[in-house]
C-alpha positions as CSV (number, residue, x, y, z in Angstrom):
1,M,-15.8,11.3,4.5
2,G,-17.0,12.5,1.1
3,N,-20.3,12.1,-0.7
4,V,-19.1,11.4,-4.2
5,D,-20.9,12.9,-7.1
6,L,-21.3,9.9,-9.5
7,N,-21.1,12.1,-12.6
8,E,-17.7,13.5,-11.3
9,W,-16.6,10.0,-10.5
10,K,-17.5,8.7,-14.0
11,L,-15.5,11.5,-15.5
12,F,-12.6,10.6,-13.2
13,E,-12.7,7.0,-14.3
14,E,-12.7,8.0,-18.0
15,E,-9.7,10.3,-17.3
16,C,-7.8,7.3,-15.7
17,K,-8.7,5.0,-18.6
18,N,-7.5,7.6,-21.2
19,C,-4.4,8.6,-19.3
20,G,-1.2,8.9,-21.2
21,N,1.0,10.5,-18.5
22,C,3.4,7.6,-18.7
23,D,3.9,4.5,-20.8
24,L,2.4,1.9,-18.4
25,R,-1.1,2.3,-19.9
26,K,0.1,1.0,-23.3
27,G,1.1,-2.4,-21.8
28,A,-1.8,-2.8,-19.4
29,T,-5.0,-4.8,-20.0
30,N,-7.1,-2.6,-17.7
31,T,-6.8,0.6,-15.7
32,V,-7.1,-0.5,-12.0
33,I,-8.9,2.3,-10.2
34,Y,-10.5,0.9,-7.0
35,R,-12.7,-1.5,-5.2
36,G,-14.9,-1.0,-2.1
37,S,-17.0,2.1,-1.4
38,L,-16.9,5.5,-2.9
39,N,-17.8,7.0,0.4
40,A,-15.5,5.1,2.8
41,P,-13.8,6.5,5.9
42,L,-10.8,4.4,5.2
43,M,-8.6,4.4,2.1
44,V,-6.1,1.5,1.7
45,I,-3.3,2.3,-0.8
46,G,-0.9,-0.2,-2.3
47,E,1.9,0.0,-4.9
48,A,0.6,-1.0,-8.3
49,P,-1.5,-3.7,-10.0
50,G,-0.2,-7.2,-10.5
51,E,-1.3,-9.7,-13.1
52,S,-4.6,-10.7,-11.5
53,E,-5.4,-7.1,-10.8
54,D,-4.6,-6.1,-14.4
55,L,-6.8,-8.9,-15.8
56,Q,-9.8,-8.1,-13.5
57,G,-9.5,-4.4,-13.4
58,K,-9.6,-4.3,-9.6
59,P,-6.9,-3.8,-7.0
60,F,-5.8,-6.5,-4.5
61,V,-7.6,-9.5,-5.9
62,G,-4.6,-11.9,-6.2
63,R,-3.0,-13.9,-3.3
64,S,-1.9,-10.8,-1.5
65,G,-5.3,-9.3,-1.9
66,Q,-6.9,-12.3,-0.4
67,L,-4.6,-12.0,2.6
68,L,-5.6,-8.3,3.0
69,Q,-9.3,-9.1,2.5
70,N,-9.2,-11.8,5.3
71,L,-7.4,-9.4,7.6
72,L,-9.9,-6.6,7.1
73,A,-12.8,-9.1,7.5
74,S,-11.3,-10.4,10.8
75,F,-12.2,-6.9,12.2
76,G,-15.6,-6.9,10.7
77,L,-14.7,-4.5,7.9
78,S,-16.5,-4.9,4.6
79,D,-16.6,-3.2,1.2
80,E,-18.7,-0.4,2.6
81,N,-16.0,0.6,5.1
82,Y,-13.0,1.0,2.8
83,H,-11.8,2.2,-0.6
84,I,-8.8,0.2,-1.9
85,C,-6.6,1.6,-4.6
86,N,-2.9,1.8,-5.6
87,I,-0.3,4.5,-6.1
88,C,-0.2,3.6,-9.8
89,K,-3.2,2.5,-11.7
90,C,-1.6,0.4,-14.4
91,R,0.5,-2.7,-14.1
92,P,4.3,-2.3,-14.6
93,P,5.8,-5.0,-16.8
94,Q,6.7,-8.2,-15.0
95,N,5.2,-6.8,-11.8
96,R,8.3,-4.6,-11.3
97,R,8.2,-1.7,-8.8
98,P,7.0,1.5,-10.5
99,T,9.7,4.0,-11.2
100,A,9.8,7.4,-9.6
101,E,8.7,9.0,-12.9
102,E,5.7,6.6,-13.2
103,I,4.7,7.3,-9.6
104,K,4.9,11.1,-10.2
105,A,2.9,10.7,-13.4
106,C,0.0,9.0,-11.5
107,K,0.0,11.2,-8.4
108,R,-2.3,13.8,-9.9
109,L,-4.9,11.2,-10.5
110,L,-4.4,9.8,-7.0
111,A,-4.8,13.3,-5.5
112,K,-8.1,13.7,-7.4
113,Q,-9.3,10.3,-6.2
114,F,-8.5,11.2,-2.7
115,K,-10.4,14.5,-3.0
116,L,-13.5,12.8,-4.4
117,V,-13.6,10.0,-1.8
118,G,-12.6,12.1,1.2
119,P,-11.3,9.5,3.6
120,K,-10.4,10.4,7.2
121,V,-7.8,7.6,7.7
122,I,-5.3,6.2,5.2
123,L,-3.5,2.8,5.4
124,L,-0.4,2.7,3.2
125,C,0.7,-0.8,2.3
126,G,4.5,-1.1,1.7
127,S,7.5,1.2,1.2
128,T,6.5,2.4,-2.3
129,A,3.2,3.9,-1.0
130,Y,5.1,5.4,2.0
131,E,7.7,7.0,-0.2
132,A,5.1,8.4,-2.6
133,F,3.3,10.1,0.2
134,F,6.3,11.3,2.3
135,N,9.3,11.6,-0.1
136,P,11.9,10.5,2.6
137,P,15.5,11.4,1.8
138,T,16.5,7.7,2.1
139,K,14.7,4.4,1.6
140,P,12.9,3.6,4.9
141,R,13.0,0.4,6.9
142,M,9.4,-0.7,7.2
143,G,10.1,-1.6,10.8
144,D,10.9,2.0,11.6
145,V,7.9,3.6,10.0
146,R,5.0,1.1,10.4
147,G,2.4,1.3,13.1
148,K,2.5,5.0,13.7
149,F,-0.1,7.6,12.8
150,I,1.1,10.7,11.0
151,E,-1.3,13.6,10.5
152,K,-1.1,15.3,7.1
153,N,-3.6,18.0,6.1
154,G,-6.0,16.7,8.8
155,I,-5.8,13.1,7.6
156,L,-4.4,10.3,9.8
157,I,-2.0,8.1,7.9
158,M,-0.7,4.7,9.0
159,T,1.9,2.7,7.2
160,T,2.2,-1.1,7.3
161,Y,3.7,-4.0,5.4
162,H,2.5,-4.8,1.9
163,P,0.5,-8.1,2.0
164,A,2.9,-9.5,-0.7
165,F,5.7,-9.2,1.8
166,L,3.7,-11.2,4.3
167,L,3.2,-14.0,1.8
168,R,7.0,-14.3,1.7
169,N,7.5,-13.7,5.5
170,P,4.4,-15.2,7.3
171,S,5.9,-14.5,10.7
172,S,5.4,-10.8,10.1
173,K,1.6,-11.1,9.7
174,V,1.2,-10.3,13.4
175,Y,2.7,-6.8,12.8
176,M,0.2,-6.0,10.1
177,Y,-2.6,-7.3,12.3
178,D,-1.5,-5.0,15.0
179,D,-1.4,-2.0,12.6
180,V,-4.8,-2.7,11.2
181,K,-6.2,-3.0,14.8
182,L,-4.8,0.5,15.5
183,V,-6.6,1.8,12.4
184,V,-9.9,0.1,13.3
185,D,-9.6,1.4,16.9
186,K,-9.0,4.9,15.5
187,L,-12.0,4.7,13.2
188,K,-14.1,3.7,16.2
189,E,-12.7,6.5,18.3
190,M,-13.6,9.0,15.5
191,G,-17.1,7.6,15.3
192,L,-16.6,6.3,11.8
193,Y,-17.0,2.6,12.4
194,D,-19.0,0.6,14.9
195,D,-19.0,-3.2,15.0
196,K,-20.3,-4.3,18.4
197,S,-21.6,-7.6,17.1
198,Q,-18.2,-9.2,16.5
199,E,-15.7,-10.1,19.2
200,K,-12.2,-9.3,18.0
201,T,-9.7,-12.1,18.6
202,R,-6.4,-12.8,17.0
């Protein structure tokens, strides 16, 4: 877990806001960088901003964000425990999936963000985030890749469903609950999170 230099972070934010690596910035209202803590043990990474995120300049603040927020809160996690961001920092038109070129253009900024924050555990939400991290030869089935820790450069990475998918498929919420529970248990095991005051129930 890092100890972010605020001057470095401010420079990073300016770099994001002035980015011209792809055309998404031209059509975006705001650059969506993060919400939560700059020194969090857990980084949660989604796909790209939607309309609500673009207007507010923060990730996961729409309906899917509320679902994610409620799920994290059910385990006692608050803003100080996580750093939420996206693979791409600008909204694609009509909320479409970002292209491979757009993802590649933003990966340098994501790598810098990761280095500054220094999380120990990453939760990837959805197939776009998974593909950006692991570059699989074929598009994965989420049921085949979710719920498993993969260690990469000393960081534990878990993949789960994107909350937007769960809004369309409520019966799958239990799977994301189980995945987040594994993440929280791992954080506790690593001594990075302790919430003895709250009984965890489904």
